[in-house]
FISEKOL-55652 format. One line per field, with one value per residue: residue number from 1; residue in one letter; x, y, z of N, C-alpha, C in turn. Coordinates in Angstrom, 2 decimals. Layout:
N
num (NUM/...);
residuo (a/...);
n_px (X/...);
n_py (Y/...);
n_pz (Z/...);
ca_px (X/...);
ca_py (Y/...);
ca_pz (Z/...);
c_px (X/...);
c_py (Y/...);
c_pz (Z/...);
***
This chain:
306
num (1/2/3/4/5/6/7/8/9/10/11/12/13/14/15/16/17/18/19/20/21/22/23/24/25/26/27/28/29/30/31/32/33/34/35/36/37/38/39/40/41/42/43/44/45/46/47/48/49/50/51/52/53/54/55/56/57/58/59/60/61/62/63/64/65/66/67/68/69/70/71/72/73/74/75/76/77/78/79/80/81/82/83/84/85/86/87/88/89/90/91/92/93/94/95/96/97/98/99/100/101/102/103/104/105/106/107/108/109/110/111/112/113/114/115/116/117/118/119/120/121/122/123/124/125/126/127/128/129/130/131/132/133/134/135/136/137/138/139/140/141/142/143/144/145/146/147/148/149/150/151/152/153/154/155/156/157/158/159/160/161/162/163/164/165/166/167/168/169/170/171/172/173/174/175/176/177/178/179/180/181/182/183/184/185/186/187/188/189/190/191/192/193/194/195/196/197/198/199/200/201/202/203/204/205/206/207/208/209/210/211/212/213/214/215/216/217/218/219/220/221/222/223/224/225/226/227/228/229/230/231/232/233/234/235/236/237/238/239/240/241/242/243/244/245/246/247/248/249/250/251/252/253/254/255/256/257/258/259/260/261/262/263/264/265/266/267/268/269/270/271/272/273/274/275/276/277/278/279/280/281/282/283/284/285/286/287/288/289/290/291/292/293/294/295/296/297/298/299/300/301/302/303/304/305/306);
residuo (x/x/x/x/x/x/x/x/x/x/x/x/x/x/x/x/x/x/x/x/x/x/x/x/x/x/x/x/x/x/x/x/x/x/x/x/x/x/x/x/x/x/x/x/x/x/x/x/x/x/x/x/x/x/x/x/x/x/x/x/x/x/x/x/x/x/x/x/x/x/x/x/x/x/x/x/x/x/x/x/x/x/x/x/x/x/x/x/x/x/x/x/x/x/x/x/x/x/x/x/x/x/x/x/x/x/x/x/x/x/x/x/x/x/x/x/x/x/x/x/x/x/x/x/x/x/x/x/x/x/x/x/x/x/x/x/x/x/x/x/x/x/x/x/x/x/x/x/x/x/x/x/x/x/x/x/x/x/x/x/x/x/x/x/x/x/x/x/x/x/x/x/x/x/x/x/x/x/x/x/x/x/x/x/x/x/x/x/x/x/x/x/x/x/x/x/x/x/x/x/x/x/x/x/x/x/x/x/x/x/x/x/x/x/x/x/x/x/x/x/x/x/x/x/x/x/x/x/x/x/x/x/x/x/x/x/x/x/x/x/x/x/x/x/x/x/x/x/x/x/x/x/x/x/x/x/x/x/x/x/x/x/x/x/x/x/x/x/x/x/x/x/x/x/x/x/x/x/x/x/x/x/x/x/x/x/x/x/x/x/x/x/x/x/x/x/x/x/x/x/x/x/x/x/x/x);
n_px (-25.48/-24.37/-25.57/-26.03/-24.61/-24.55/-23.59/-22.32/-19.91/-20.72/-21.29/-23.61/-25.03/-23.33/-19.98/-18.93/-17.44/-14.76/-14.55/-13.03/-11.66/-13.56/-13.74/-11.46/-9.53/-8.74/-8.54/-6.38/-4.45/-4.01/-3.10/-0.47/2.42/4.52/3.48/1.19/2.40/3.74/1.58/0.30/2.03/4.35/3.78/2.76/2.06/1.13/0.18/-1.86/-3.45/-4.36/-5.76/-7.69/-9.07/-10.25/-11.90/-13.57/-15.22/-16.96/-20.22/-22.45/-25.00/-25.37/-22.76/-21.61/-23.03/-22.27/-19.52/-19.45/-20.59/-18.53/-16.52/-17.67/-17.45/-14.91/-14.48/-16.24/-18.41/-20.57/-23.50/-25.82/-26.20/-26.09/-27.20/-28.36/-29.28/-28.78/-26.28/-24.64/-22.08/-18.86/-17.43/-19.44/-20.27/-17.95/-17.74/-20.02/-22.89/-24.24/-27.19/-29.27/-28.39/-26.76/-24.25/-22.90/-22.29/-19.90/-20.53/-19.33/-17.50/-14.76/-13.90/-12.23/-13.25/-13.28/-12.37/-13.17/-14.45/-12.45/-9.49/-7.45/-4.08/-0.64/0.15/1.23/3.65/5.00/8.34/11.17/10.46/9.93/8.02/6.03/5.34/5.06/6.25/9.63/9.90/10.42/9.45/9.82/8.12/8.67/9.39/7.00/5.10/6.11/8.25/7.33/5.86/5.62/6.11/6.50/4.72/3.54/5.34/6.01/3.34/0.59/0.20/-2.03/-2.78/-5.03/-6.53/-8.33/-10.18/-10.93/-13.66/-14.88/-16.79/-16.06/-15.98/-14.87/-14.83/-15.16/-13.31/-13.75/-15.10/-13.91/-11.53/-10.39/-7.37/-5.27/-4.13/-1.83/-0.95/0.72/2.14/2.80/3.89/1.98/1.96/0.61/-1.13/-1.44/-0.91/1.17/2.74/3.52/5.27/7.44/8.21/10.13/9.42/6.89/4.50/5.46/6.21/4.03/1.22/-0.43/-2.31/-1.92/-3.74/-4.30/-5.60/-7.30/-8.55/-11.65/-10.96/-8.51/-6.33/-3.88/-4.29/-3.59/-4.62/-3.80/-4.55/-3.68/-3.10/-3.41/-2.62/-4.72/-6.38/-5.69/-7.09/-8.43/-11.01/-11.82/-14.34/-14.32/-12.58/-12.45/-11.52/-10.10/-7.91/-5.36/-3.25/-2.49/-1.82/1.00/3.99/4.37/1.48/0.09/-2.56/-4.09/-6.78/-9.98/-11.98/-14.57/-15.65/-18.10/-18.24/-18.31/-19.16/-19.10/-16.04/-14.75/-13.73/-12.22/-11.59/-11.63/-10.15/-8.02/-5.65/-5.66/-3.68/-3.56/-2.69/-2.07/-1.44/0.43/-1.32/-3.45/-4.85/-5.22/-8.47/-10.62/-10.24/-9.02/-6.66/-3.95/-5.11/-7.76/-11.03/-12.94/-15.55/-16.59/-17.03/-16.83/-15.26/-11.94/-9.66/-8.92/-9.13/-7.01);
n_py (-8.55/-7.40/-6.34/-7.51/-6.03/-5.90/-4.28/-1.92/-0.40/1.37/2.99/2.78/5.57/8.05/8.14/8.57/7.70/8.22/10.92/14.09/14.43/15.88/19.44/21.74/21.69/18.98/18.04/19.73/18.77/16.01/16.29/16.90/15.27/14.12/13.93/12.39/9.98/9.34/9.01/6.81/4.80/4.77/3.25/0.68/-1.52/-4.29/-5.08/-3.19/-3.83/-6.45/-5.80/-4.13/-5.96/-7.64/-5.74/-4.95/-7.19/-7.20/-7.61/-5.35/-3.34/-0.65/0.24/-0.17/1.67/4.11/4.05/4.04/6.50/8.21/7.52/8.38/11.09/11.73/10.58/10.52/8.34/6.38/4.75/4.21/2.39/-0.06/-3.38/-4.36/-2.11/-1.94/-2.79/-5.34/-5.33/-3.66/-4.99/-6.18/-3.82/-3.04/-5.27/-5.22/-6.14/-5.18/-3.57/-5.22/-4.72/-2.56/-2.29/-2.38/-4.87/-5.39/-7.41/-8.24/-10.59/-10.15/-8.40/-7.76/-7.45/-5.02/-6.31/-5.07/-2.18/0.70/2.83/3.44/2.59/2.38/1.30/-0.75/-2.45/-5.67/-6.04/-7.89/-9.20/-7.06/-4.62/-1.74/0.10/2.71/5.70/5.32/3.37/0.23/-3.22/-6.81/-9.37/-11.93/-11.84/-10.85/-12.84/-14.95/-17.69/-20.12/-19.82/-19.37/-16.61/-16.14/-16.35/-13.95/-12.20/-9.53/-9.04/-7.22/-5.24/-4.09/-1.89/-1.78/0.20/0.04/2.18/2.89/3.56/2.37/-0.13/-3.38/-5.95/-8.41/-9.56/-12.08/-11.43/-12.35/-15.26/-18.28/-20.50/-20.83/-22.04/-22.25/-21.04/-19.08/-18.17/-15.62/-14.62/-11.50/-8.10/-5.12/-2.63/0.66/1.17/3.50/6.35/7.94/6.25/4.35/5.86/5.97/3.55/0.96/-1.83/-2.40/-3.85/-6.41/-6.86/-6.91/-8.75/-11.10/-12.64/-14.91/-15.37/-17.71/-18.10/-19.56/-18.39/-18.80/-18.45/-19.52/-18.09/-17.41/-15.80/-13.60/-12.59/-10.53/-9.97/-7.58/-7.11/-4.56/-2.07/-2.33/-3.99/-6.72/-9.24/-11.59/-12.98/-15.75/-17.11/-19.66/-21.10/-22.68/-20.99/-18.38/-16.01/-14.70/-12.83/-14.75/-17.04/-18.18/-18.07/-19.52/-20.55/-23.12/-23.68/-25.66/-25.73/-26.13/-24.24/-23.16/-20.12/-17.71/-14.81/-11.89/-13.12/-13.34/-13.36/-12.97/-11.03/-8.09/-7.17/-4.51/-2.31/-2.16/-3.31/-4.64/-6.28/-6.77/-9.21/-9.87/-11.86/-11.34/-9.68/-8.34/-5.13/-1.90/-0.89/1.57/4.80/4.01/4.78/5.89/7.11/7.25/6.62/3.66/1.26/-2.01/-4.45/-2.75/-2.12/-3.05/-4.09/-5.11/-7.73/-8.08);
n_pz (3.05/0.75/-2.42/-5.73/-8.69/-12.05/-14.16/-13.32/-11.19/-9.28/-6.19/-3.33/-1.89/0.14/1.29/4.55/6.66/7.17/7.76/8.73/12.13/14.84/14.96/16.60/19.65/19.86/17.25/16.31/18.00/17.46/14.94/14.92/14.03/15.60/18.19/17.70/16.92/19.26/21.09/20.05/19.69/21.36/23.68/25.98/23.85/23.28/25.82/26.20/24.06/24.68/27.02/25.95/24.37/26.29/27.61/25.52/25.30/27.44/28.41/28.66/28.23/29.03/29.69/27.21/25.66/26.78/26.27/23.44/23.04/24.00/22.22/19.76/20.17/19.57/17.06/13.94/14.05/12.25/12.75/11.40/9.38/10.56/11.07/13.43/15.74/18.50/20.90/22.62/23.62/23.27/21.36/19.79/18.50/17.06/15.28/13.77/11.74/8.55/7.22/4.85/1.47/1.85/0.70/-2.63/-4.87/-7.33/-9.84/-12.14/-14.06/-14.69/-12.77/-9.77/-6.69/-4.01/-0.84/1.43/3.26/2.97/3.07/0.41/0.44/-0.03/-3.35/-6.09/-8.20/-7.65/-7.37/-7.72/-5.29/-3.65/-1.99/-0.98/2.03/2.47/0.87/0.29/2.20/2.05/1.98/2.25/0.35/1.01/3.76/4.78/4.14/5.66/6.81/5.72/3.49/-0.08/-1.99/-4.63/-6.71/-7.07/-8.14/-10.21/-10.28/-8.78/-5.85/-3.33/-0.76/1.83/4.13/7.07/9.03/12.48/12.68/10.60/8.81/9.74/8.64/6.25/2.81/0.22/-2.70/-5.23/-7.00/-5.72/-4.03/-0.76/0.22/2.06/5.24/6.93/10.08/11.70/14.64/16.33/16.75/17.72/16.31/15.61/12.51/11.16/8.80/9.89/11.43/9.50/8.03/9.61/10.99/10.06/7.90/8.93/8.62/8.50/11.05/12.67/14.02/11.93/9.21/6.51/3.80/1.51/-1.72/-4.49/-7.42/-9.34/-11.93/-12.01/-11.18/-8.69/-5.49/-2.72/0.43/3.02/6.11/8.48/11.87/14.46/16.98/19.77/18.39/17.21/16.86/14.74/12.97/11.09/9.17/8.04/9.45/12.57/14.72/16.63/15.61/17.33/19.63/21.48/20.10/19.50/17.25/13.92/12.61/10.80/8.63/6.69/4.30/2.71/1.36/-0.34/-1.80/-2.76/-4.77/-2.81/-0.58/2.97/4.67/7.12/10.05/11.51/14.88/15.43/13.74/10.89/8.55/5.21/3.02/-0.40/-2.80/-6.18/-9.19/-12.28/-14.93/-13.88/-13.45/-11.85/-10.99/-12.49/-11.17/-8.75/-6.39/-4.37/-1.27/-1.93/-0.92/-0.46/-0.80/0.44/-2.04/-4.23/-7.40/-7.45/-8.68/-12.06/-14.34/-17.07);
ca_px (-24.74/-24.16/-26.50/-25.29/-24.79/-23.82/-23.08/-21.64/-19.27/-21.11/-21.61/-24.86/-24.88/-22.06/-19.08/-18.48/-16.81/-13.47/-14.49/-12.09/-12.08/-14.33/-12.81/-11.10/-8.22/-8.35/-8.07/-5.08/-3.46/-3.63/-2.52/0.95/2.84/5.32/2.58/0.39/3.19/3.98/0.40/-0.24/3.05/5.25/2.97/2.83/1.05/0.54/-0.61/-3.09/-4.32/-5.03/-6.76/-8.84/-9.77/-11.10/-12.91/-14.56/-16.17/-17.84/-21.62/-23.22/-25.59/-25.13/-21.30/-21.37/-23.58/-21.43/-18.27/-19.71/-20.84/-17.23/-15.92/-18.26/-17.05/-13.62/-14.50/-17.57/-18.83/-21.94/-24.04/-27.11/-26.29/-26.01/-28.43/-28.94/-28.81/-28.38/-25.07/-24.41/-20.69/-18.18/-17.06/-20.61/-20.32/-16.85/-17.98/-21.51/-23.39/-24.93/-28.44/-29.16/-28.33/-25.88/-23.14/-23.26/-21.23/-19.69/-20.54/-18.73/-16.51/-13.38/-13.64/-11.76/-13.94/-12.65/-12.88/-13.63/-14.45/-11.06/-8.81/-6.43/-2.81/0.40/-0.13/2.26/4.00/5.99/9.57/12.19/10.00/9.86/6.77/6.26/4.24/5.03/7.36/10.92/9.82/10.16/9.59/9.80/7.05/9.20/9.24/5.54/4.43/6.63/9.25/6.78/5.09/6.33/5.36/7.02/3.61/3.15/6.41/5.51/1.91/0.28/-0.23/-2.82/-2.93/-6.33/-6.50/-9.65/-10.18/-11.73/-15.03/-15.42/-17.32/-14.86/-16.04/-14.30/-15.64/-14.44/-13.24/-14.12/-15.35/-12.68/-11.38/-9.27/-6.66/-4.33/-3.95/-0.72/-1.12/1.98/1.97/3.77/3.64/0.68/2.13/-0.48/-0.84/-1.80/0.12/2.23/3.61/4.02/6.42/8.49/8.50/10.46/8.87/5.87/3.52/6.18/6.39/2.70/0.31/-1.05/-2.66/-1.72/-4.85/-4.03/-6.84/-7.28/-9.84/-12.32/-10.25/-7.24/-5.33/-3.68/-4.24/-3.37/-5.15/-3.00/-5.06/-2.66/-3.71/-2.74/-2.81/-6.12/-7.15/-5.10/-7.98/-8.93/-11.90/-12.12/-15.49/-14.12/-11.73/-13.10/-10.49/-9.90/-6.51/-5.04/-1.89/-2.15/-1.32/2.43/4.60/3.66/0.45/-0.33/-3.94/-4.61/-8.28/-10.60/-13.19/-15.08/-16.39/-18.66/-17.92/-19.12/-19.39/-18.32/-14.94/-14.37/-13.74/-11.32/-12.41/-11.54/-9.86/-6.60/-5.21/-5.60/-2.85/-4.06/-1.66/-2.56/-0.37/0.43/-2.58/-4.41/-4.64/-6.06/-9.75/-10.71/-10.43/-8.36/-5.39/-3.60/-5.88/-9.14/-11.81/-13.76/-16.39/-16.66/-17.81/-16.51/-14.20/-10.62/-8.71/-9.56/-8.33/-6.88);
ca_py (-7.32/-6.77/-6.72/-7.60/-5.10/-6.47/-3.39/-0.78/-0.54/2.50/2.77/3.37/6.51/8.74/7.61/9.58/7.03/8.73/12.32/14.61/14.45/17.04/20.60/22.14/21.33/17.59/17.93/20.32/17.99/14.76/16.61/16.93/13.86/13.60/13.63/11.28/8.79/9.08/8.52/5.57/3.72/4.64/2.78/-0.84/-1.93/-5.60/-5.09/-2.44/-4.60/-7.51/-5.17/-3.68/-7.20/-8.05/-4.72/-4.98/-8.33/-7.04/-7.47/-4.41/-2.40/0.71/0.59/-0.08/2.89/5.19/3.93/4.43/7.95/8.80/7.22/9.32/12.50/11.88/10.09/10.55/7.01/6.34/3.42/4.15/1.22/-1.29/-4.21/-4.32/-0.84/-2.09/-3.60/-5.91/-5.03/-2.93/-5.91/-6.19/-2.62/-3.20/-6.31/-5.12/-6.50/-4.07/-3.80/-5.73/-3.71/-1.42/-2.31/-2.80/-5.79/-5.39/-8.83/-8.53/-11.61/-9.70/-7.43/-8.22/-6.48/-4.74/-7.15/-4.39/-0.70/1.00/3.93/2.86/3.03/2.19/0.32/-0.85/-3.75/-6.43/-6.19/-8.61/-9.46/-5.88/-3.72/-0.51/0.48/4.16/6.13/5.18/2.38/-1.02/-4.49/-7.93/-10.29/-13.16/-11.66/-10.62/-14.16/-15.84/-18.64/-21.35/-19.60/-18.93/-15.51/-15.89/-16.34/-12.56/-11.42/-8.82/-8.71/-6.04/-5.23/-2.92/-1.83/-1.29/0.53/0.20/2.99/2.37/3.79/1.72/-1.52/-4.23/-7.32/-8.43/-10.47/-12.69/-10.47/-13.10/-16.68/-19.06/-21.40/-20.59/-23.32/-22.27/-19.86/-19.05/-17.10/-15.23/-13.70/-10.38/-6.88/-4.43/-1.23/1.28/1.10/4.79/6.85/8.49/5.06/3.74/6.70/5.99/2.26/0.15/-3.12/-2.44/-4.92/-7.70/-6.97/-7.04/-9.92/-11.10/-13.92/-14.93/-16.19/-18.06/-18.41/-19.72/-17.96/-19.70/-18.23/-20.16/-17.13/-17.39/-14.49/-13.64/-11.51/-10.50/-9.06/-7.25/-6.49/-3.40/-1.78/-2.39/-4.84/-8.01/-10.45/-11.78/-14.15/-16.26/-17.98/-21.02/-21.80/-22.62/-20.55/-16.95/-15.71/-13.52/-12.83/-15.92/-18.13/-17.88/-18.85/-19.63/-21.64/-23.50/-24.20/-26.02/-25.78/-26.22/-23.42/-22.42/-18.88/-17.04/-13.36/-11.10/-13.89/-12.81/-14.22/-12.82/-9.69/-7.61/-6.72/-3.02/-1.75/-2.40/-3.25/-5.81/-6.17/-7.67/-9.56/-10.63/-12.09/-10.53/-9.71/-7.49/-3.68/-1.16/-0.46/2.99/5.61/3.51/5.44/6.15/8.12/7.10/5.76/2.76/0.33/-3.43/-4.77/-1.84/-2.58/-2.67/-4.49/-5.65/-8.72/-7.56);
ca_pz (3.20/-0.54/-3.54/-7.01/-9.73/-13.10/-15.16/-12.80/-9.83/-8.47/-4.76/-2.87/-0.80/0.28/2.32/5.49/7.79/7.43/7.83/9.71/13.51/15.14/14.95/17.97/20.22/19.61/15.87/16.21/18.77/16.78/13.61/15.14/13.84/16.69/19.30/17.27/16.97/20.66/21.79/19.50/19.51/22.49/24.82/25.99/22.82/23.42/27.03/26.02/23.12/25.43/27.87/25.11/24.01/27.42/27.85/24.39/25.40/28.56/27.98/29.50/27.28/29.53/29.52/25.78/25.17/27.23/25.59/22.10/23.04/24.09/20.91/18.78/20.42/18.91/15.66/13.42/13.87/11.76/12.97/10.81/8.51/11.35/10.97/14.79/16.37/19.93/21.01/23.96/24.01/22.26/20.23/18.91/17.69/16.09/14.31/13.39/10.44/7.96/6.71/3.51/0.37/2.24/-0.22/-3.95/-5.31/-8.79/-10.18/-13.50/-13.80/-14.80/-11.63/-8.43/-5.84/-2.75/0.18/2.63/3.25/3.23/2.40/-0.35/0.84/-1.05/-4.37/-7.01/-8.77/-6.90/-8.14/-6.93/-4.02/-2.83/-2.09/-0.15/2.92/2.26/0.06/0.92/3.24/1.38/2.78/1.21/0.41/1.72/5.16/5.11/4.09/6.61/6.33/5.18/2.27/-1.26/-2.56/-6.01/-7.68/-7.23/-8.77/-11.39/-10.03/-8.08/-4.43/-2.94/0.69/2.24/5.59/7.74/10.24/13.60/12.55/9.45/8.83/9.94/8.04/4.86/1.93/-0.94/-3.79/-6.39/-6.75/-5.59/-2.89/0.15/0.31/3.16/6.03/7.79/11.07/12.28/15.75/16.22/17.50/17.44/15.95/14.88/11.09/10.47/7.94/10.63/11.80/8.24/7.56/10.63/11.42/8.95/7.83/10.04/8.35/8.70/12.49/13.31/13.92/10.59/8.58/5.10/3.29/0.06/-2.40/-5.95/-8.02/-10.31/-13.18/-11.94/-10.60/-7.21/-4.86/-1.26/1.29/4.28/7.14/9.51/13.07/14.96/18.34/20.23/17.45/17.40/16.80/13.38/12.88/9.75/9.36/7.54/10.45/13.82/15.62/16.67/15.44/18.22/20.21/22.28/19.23/19.14/16.18/12.59/12.66/9.44/8.62/5.36/4.24/1.37/1.65/-1.50/-1.57/-3.96/-4.70/-1.90/0.64/4.10/5.06/8.55/10.53/12.52/16.04/15.58/12.41/10.61/7.19/4.43/1.82/-1.49/-3.79/-7.33/-10.17/-13.50/-15.69/-13.21/-13.38/-10.99/-11.59/-12.73/-9.95/-7.55/-6.21/-2.95/-0.60/-2.30/0.03/-1.15/0.03/0.06/-3.23/-5.30/-8.24/-6.99/-9.71/-13.24/-15.11/-18.40);
c_px (-24.62/-25.35/-25.70/-25.63/-23.91/-23.11/-22.22/-21.06/-19.74/-21.53/-22.98/-24.57/-23.48/-21.25/-18.69/-17.81/-15.48/-13.41/-13.50/-12.57/-12.80/-13.36/-12.55/-9.72/-7.80/-7.83/-6.67/-4.05/-3.01/-2.92/-0.97/1.56/3.58/4.42/1.67/1.12/3.46/2.76/-0.02/0.75/4.01/4.53/3.14/1.76/0.39/-0.28/-1.88/-3.98/-5.04/-6.12/-7.94/-9.67/-10.73/-12.23/-14.00/-15.58/-17.08/-19.27/-22.38/-23.70/-25.32/-23.72/-21.05/-21.83/-22.75/-20.14/-18.40/-19.87/-19.48/-16.49/-16.38/-17.86/-15.74/-13.68/-15.96/-18.13/-20.31/-22.50/-25.40/-27.28/-26.27/-27.37/-29.13/-28.46/-28.39/-27.24/-24.93/-23.03/-20.08/-17.70/-18.21/-20.64/-19.16/-17.12/-19.40/-21.75/-24.11/-26.29/-28.36/-29.18/-27.45/-24.68/-23.49/-22.01/-21.13/-19.53/-19.90/-17.62/-15.06/-12.98/-13.28/-12.22/-13.14/-13.22/-13.44/-13.82/-12.99/-10.67/-7.60/-5.06/-1.82/-0.06/1.10/2.48/5.07/7.18/10.66/11.82/9.91/8.60/7.01/5.01/3.99/6.22/8.64/10.99/9.45/10.11/9.43/8.56/7.39/9.01/7.82/4.88/4.94/7.52/8.63/6.03/5.93/5.45/5.72/5.88/3.13/4.18/5.90/4.00/1.74/-0.01/-1.00/-3.06/-4.20/-6.36/-7.93/-9.44/-11.06/-13.24/-15.67/-16.06/-16.17/-14.87/-15.45/-14.86/-14.70/-14.43/-13.71/-14.44/-14.03/-12.66/-10.16/-8.64/-5.69/-4.32/-2.73/-0.94/0.26/1.75/3.05/3.35/2.27/0.97/0.84/-0.07/-1.28/-0.71/1.32/3.25/4.23/5.23/7.57/9.01/8.81/9.82/7.76/4.96/4.18/6.38/5.13/2.13/-0.38/-1.43/-2.46/-2.74/-4.60/-5.29/-6.59/-8.55/-10.37/-11.63/-8.93/-6.10/-5.11/-3.69/-3.92/-3.95/-4.40/-3.56/-3.94/-3.34/-2.87/-3.12/-4.34/-7.01/-6.90/-6.05/-8.61/-9.79/-12.12/-13.22/-15.23/-13.16/-12.35/-12.09/-10.37/-8.43/-6.15/-3.66/-1.47/-1.64/0.03/2.96/3.89/2.74/-0.11/-1.65/-4.42/-6.18/-8.75/-11.99/-13.59/-15.81/-16.91/-18.33/-18.85/-19.35/-18.50/-17.25/-14.61/-14.40/-12.48/-12.16/-12.16/-11.36/-8.38/-6.30/-5.37/-4.74/-3.24/-2.94/-2.34/-1.37/-0.45/-0.93/-3.72/-3.98/-5.57/-7.34/-9.78/-10.99/-9.71/-6.94/-5.21/-4.46/-7.38/-9.83/-12.86/-14.64/-16.30/-17.56/-17.43/-15.36/-12.86/-9.56/-9.57/-8.64/-8.27/-7.42);
c_py (-6.63/-7.11/-6.65/-6.44/-5.50/-5.51/-2.27/-0.99/0.58/2.09/3.34/4.31/7.11/8.12/8.75/9.00/7.59/10.27/12.81/14.56/15.79/18.21/20.90/21.69/19.92/17.41/18.51/19.40/16.79/15.07/16.66/15.52/13.29/13.12/12.47/9.99/8.36/8.43/7.14/4.47/3.67/4.36/1.28/-1.52/-3.24/-5.66/-4.34/-3.08/-5.66/-6.92/-4.73/-4.84/-7.63/-7.05/-4.77/-6.13/-8.22/-6.79/-6.64/-3.30/-0.89/1.17/0.71/1.26/4.09/5.21/4.43/5.93/8.75/8.68/8.19/10.71/12.76/11.55/10.08/9.10/6.97/4.90/3.27/2.96/-0.16/-2.09/-4.32/-3.11/-0.87/-3.08/-4.03/-5.53/-4.17/-3.76/-6.06/-4.99/-2.73/-4.14/-6.35/-5.53/-5.26/-4.50/-4.37/-4.61/-2.47/-1.23/-2.89/-3.67/-5.68/-6.83/-9.20/-9.51/-11.18/-8.75/-8.15/-7.12/-6.21/-5.67/-6.39/-2.90/-0.34/2.36/3.23/3.48/2.86/1.11/0.22/-2.27/-4.35/-6.60/-6.75/-8.88/-8.28/-5.08/-2.65/-0.34/2.01/4.55/6.08/4.13/0.97/-2.09/-5.61/-8.78/-11.59/-13.06/-11.53/-11.98/-15.18/-16.95/-19.84/-21.11/-19.00/-17.85/-15.25/-15.83/-14.85/-11.64/-10.87/-8.47/-7.41/-6.29/-3.94/-2.96/-1.15/-1.01/0.76/1.03/2.42/2.51/3.03/0.38/-2.45/-5.62/-7.25/-9.66/-11.00/-11.75/-11.08/-14.52/-17.38/-19.95/-21.02/-21.98/-23.43/-20.97/-20.05/-17.87/-16.87/-14.25/-12.59/-9.26/-6.23/-2.95/-0.65/1.29/2.39/5.35/7.42/7.37/4.46/4.55/6.65/4.60/1.37/-1.24/-3.35/-3.68/-6.29/-7.89/-7.35/-8.45/-9.93/-12.55/-13.79/-15.92/-16.45/-18.61/-18.61/-19.35/-18.94/-19.56/-18.94/-19.32/-17.33/-15.99/-14.67/-12.40/-11.57/-9.49/-8.86/-6.57/-5.31/-3.15/-1.75/-3.34/-6.26/-9.20/-10.45/-13.11/-14.48/-17.31/-19.44/-21.75/-21.61/-22.21/-19.02/-16.72/-14.53/-13.75/-14.05/-17.16/-17.84/-18.66/-18.73/-20.83/-21.89/-24.19/-24.46/-26.07/-25.95/-25.58/-22.66/-21.22/-18.35/-15.53/-12.60/-11.80/-13.40/-13.84/-14.13/-11.35/-9.41/-7.14/-5.20/-2.42/-2.00/-2.31/-4.65/-5.52/-7.22/-7.92/-10.32/-10.82/-11.17/-10.73/-8.89/-6.01/-3.02/-0.81/1.09/3.75/5.12/4.10/5.63/7.30/8.07/6.25/4.95/1.92/-1.11/-3.67/-3.88/-2.43/-2.10/-2.95/-5.05/-6.60/-8.27/-8.61);
c_pz (1.85/-1.48/-4.83/-7.91/-10.92/-13.99/-14.58/-11.43/-8.91/-7.11/-4.44/-1.76/-0.80/1.43/3.20/6.73/8.17/7.44/8.87/11.11/13.76/15.32/16.47/18.40/19.85/18.19/15.69/16.93/18.00/15.46/13.71/15.11/15.01/17.88/18.98/17.39/18.43/21.34/21.29/19.38/20.72/23.80/24.85/25.10/23.01/24.70/26.87/25.04/23.84/26.36/27.12/24.65/25.07/27.65/26.77/24.49/26.62/28.09/28.97/28.58/27.75/29.36/28.04/25.24/25.54/26.50/24.13/22.02/23.13/22.83/19.82/18.97/19.70/17.44/15.19/13.05/13.45/11.88/12.32/9.90/9.22/11.28/12.30/15.49/17.78/20.00/22.45/24.49/22.96/21.07/19.29/17.98/16.63/14.95/13.74/11.97/9.87/7.45/5.28/2.49/0.77/1.32/-1.59/-4.45/-6.88/-9.18/-11.48/-13.27/-13.89/-13.66/-10.38/-7.52/-4.56/-1.65/1.36/2.33/3.59/2.66/1.68/0.05/-0.33/-2.07/-5.29/-7.57/-7.88/-7.80/-7.30/-5.54/-3.08/-3.06/-1.06/0.79/2.88/1.45/0.76/2.05/2.63/2.42/1.81/1.45/1.16/3.22/5.61/5.16/5.11/5.98/5.61/3.86/1.16/-1.92/-3.99/-7.02/-7.94/-7.76/-10.07/-11.31/-9.26/-6.60/-4.19/-1.43/1.02/3.75/6.04/8.97/11.30/13.45/11.37/9.72/8.79/9.28/6.66/4.12/0.79/-2.08/-5.13/-6.05/-6.66/-4.34/-2.06/0.47/1.52/3.89/6.90/8.81/11.70/13.35/15.62/17.08/17.15/17.25/15.40/13.38/10.37/9.71/8.72/10.96/10.55/7.66/8.47/11.05/10.24/9.00/8.82/9.84/8.67/10.23/13.23/13.15/12.58/10.20/7.12/4.53/1.81/-0.54/-3.91/-6.51/-9.02/-11.70/-13.16/-11.32/-9.09/-6.67/-3.38/-0.65/2.58/5.21/8.18/10.68/13.45/16.42/18.70/19.37/17.64/17.60/15.45/13.34/11.45/9.88/9.01/8.43/11.81/14.91/15.53/16.62/16.29/18.82/20.96/21.45/18.71/17.95/14.86/12.64/11.23/9.48/7.21/5.41/2.83/1.51/0.40/-1.10/-2.86/-3.72/-3.78/-0.65/1.84/4.49/6.51/8.88/11.37/13.69/16.33/14.18/12.16/9.18/6.52/3.20/0.81/-2.47/-4.94/-8.28/-11.30/-14.22/-15.06/-13.26/-12.39/-11.63/-11.67/-11.41/-8.75/-7.50/-4.72/-2.39/-0.88/-1.24/-0.77/-0.22/-0.45/-1.16/-4.43/-6.10/-7.74/-8.05/-10.91/-14.01/-16.55/-19.42);
***
């Protein structure tokens, strides 16, 4: 998926996965926050998510082609980078691999690479265990990580919120050399994680289904990646665990592991699009150009070790 680049974090090609919806009545309609929130949250979220999960697994090339065509009418979905242009199911499209060389990996050892394609959301410093999903909407690392995990290693460190839209590449990768040592899966709700919901639903990330992936980098620094599922998504696959994390796994599931990764190695995928919250300890700063609202690609410099 990625190719190494030792001296520069530059990306290959232009990013257009998050272009504006097609003009016309639909664009004007979804631009209204009240209606957007109503359509994406005041619905039976878990039931619709389970239904979408079943539908996305139907293996019918014709049905898949028709569904993708409808999807592309609303969202500018670009499949030109897909390694395999034909899809047996909608899930195959959501979790598509990319052609070799589609992403550039910043291989400099001091660089913490973005694990995924994303739009950068809230960022900041963890202070007294508090972080933000949006301005004026705090939540605690203790609640996000769950009752069995200690988040104190990230006090004074940084957090970065990465939002994957439905049209983006859904696989995520190791941001640096290191070893995954533990995963905690926490079942929960499936609120939409778009900006409209983040400004209205308190502690949204703490309510949704999520996995807390604890990793120790080769440099010795502990980090955490917290993939958060959302409506129509609620399935997270981690390659180093022989299990699909989804709504059927109730409670806090503890999964110790010892899974070495090299920088850029694929770790897993979402089955639609959602959010990854990155936590690093003190000593890291945002890479040049990283700020809320910026769109980035997997492998691009996200953080830099001072």
